[in-house]
N, C-alpha and C positions, 0 to 999 in steps of 0.2 A: 505494501499498498504506500508506504512512504517512498518507495520507487518512482512510484506511478505517480506519485504528486512532485519531488523533483524534475521526471520528465516532462510534464504538463507544463512548469514554471519555464524550464529551460526551450521548449518551444516556443511559449510566450515571449518569453525575450526573445528570441529570436525574429520573431515576428515583429515586434517592436524595432529589433535593430533594421531589417529590411524597410520597415514604415518609414522609420525617420532616413532613410537613405534613399528611397524613391521620392519622399517629397524633398531633401536638399536637391539632388538631382534636377527637378521641378524646378524646383527656385531657383536653380542655376540657368537650367534652359530658357528660362521666363526672363532673366535676366538678359542674355544674351539675343533673344529676340526683341525685347523691349530696347535694348541699344540700336538696333537698325532701325526702330519705327525711330527713335529720337534722331539717327542720323538723317534719315530722311526727312523730316519736320524741321530741320535744321538748315537743308538746302537754302532756301534764301538767303541766310546768312545773319539776319540781323534777329530771326523768330530763335535761335537757339535756348534761350531762357525759358521761355512755353513751353519746346521739347522737354527741356528738362524738367519742367513743372510736370508737364502731364505725364511722363514715364514715371516718375517718383508716384505720381496718384495712383496709377495702376500698381506698380509695385507694392504699393502700402496696403490697396484690396487686395493683392495676392497674398499680402502675407495676414492679412484679417480674413481669409478667408470667404471674402465678398465674391459675387459675382462682376464682371468687369472685360473687357477685350478690346478689341482695335477700334468699335464705334464710341466706347466710354473715352477710350485715348483719345479721338479727334474730339471728341465734344470740349473734353479739356482743353486741350493744345487751343481750339479756338477761342473759348472763354480768355485764357490765360495770353494770347496773342496781342488781345486790344491794346493794352499797355505794354506789354513785354517786350514790343520790339522796339520800344524808345530805352528800354534796359540793355539789348541786345546790340542798339547803335552805341551807347554810353558805353559799354565792354569795347569794340573795335576802338572807339576814341582814344580807350587807356591803352590798348593794344597798341595804336600808331602813336602815342607820347614815349612809351617806353622803348619802342623802335628810334623814336630820333635819339632817346636817351644814350642807345647803345650803338650807335653813329657816331657819338660826340665822344665816347670812350674809342672806336676806333680811330677815331681824327686823332686822338690825345689832348682833346683839350683841357684845361687844367679845371681838377676836381672832376672829371669824367668819369673817371671808376666810382667815385662815393655816389653819385648821380645815378649811376648805372645802376649798382648794387641798391639804390634805395627802391627805383622803381620797378626792378624786376621783382623785390621783396614784396612792394605792395600791389603789384598785379598780380601775385601769388595769393595776397591777403583779398583780393579785391575777387577773385575766382572763387575760393573757399567760401565768402561770405554771400557769394552769388550761389553758389550749390546750395547751402544750407536754407538759402530762401526758397529756392526752388521745390524742396524735400516740406518744406510749412504750406505753401501754396495751397490755397481753396479756390473756390471759383468766389467772388466777389470779394477777394481780398486787396488790398493796396501795396503796391509794388514797393512803395517807397517805405511805409510802414514795414512789412517782411525784411528789405535790404537794411533798416537802421538796426531792425533786432537782432537778426544775421550778422551784423559788424559785432554786435556787441559780445552776440555770442562766440564768436572766432575767436576774439581776445578771453573772454573770460571761462573756455572751455579748450585750451590747446590740444591734450591729449585729442580729443575729435577732432580737431581742425588738423592735425598732423594725418590722422585715419584719410580724411578727404585728400590731404596732399600726396600721402603714398597710392591713393586711386589712380590721380590725375599722372603722377610718374608712369605707373602701368600703363597709361592710354600713350603717352609719349612714347616709349619704349617699343610698345607693342606696333605706334605707326613706325616706328624707325624700322622693325624687322617685316612687317606687312601691315598694309594699309587694310584691309579688308580685317584684319584679327582687332584693330584700332577701334572699328565701327561699332563691332559686337559687343566689347569690353563697356563702351557706354554704358550701358546695361548696370554693368556691376558698378559704375560710379554712383548712379543714381540712387542705385541699391543703398551701398554707404552713406550716402551722404541721407537716405531714410534713419538708416540704423543709428548713424551719430545724432540725429535730432530726438530721436526714440530714446537712446541712452541719457541725452540732457533732459529730458522731460522726466524721466526715472526720479534721476536723481535732484 
């Protein structure tokens, strides 16, 4: 009788292990698919904040075991892009300003290295804050308010911010080796932003 109970417990543990593995693999596959959706929605260049916001919402529903697919992603993207394109335009303006700083460093202008380093770090911080804002976005939310809140959390939660920086580094490395791989990894970056914000909320 004892052996039968032990065997039953072992079988149940094996089933739980298999179910956890299956759930984890399904979430990983969902992240890759979401990355493709984000890449497609970002093709107009200034729509990438809205694309990440819609992707984060989709992954949040997936983690909450709620129904949601391509149609819900598109609906969220349309809602987010109404003001989100301005955020995307500001992001490209920041990239252009940092590029000018880097050119100043290359030209050997006085103080160029310091200005260039500050510009690069500021751009990374802005990218992290932007991703944290997209993870918090909800239909009707103000992008200005979200970015202000995300900026404070970027400073107050350095551990979470470094996790997102790691995700961005993975995207850059993936793009260096294979551009299609970087497209899929975008979903993992969105998932990292969602996880970091959930971690901060629970704290």
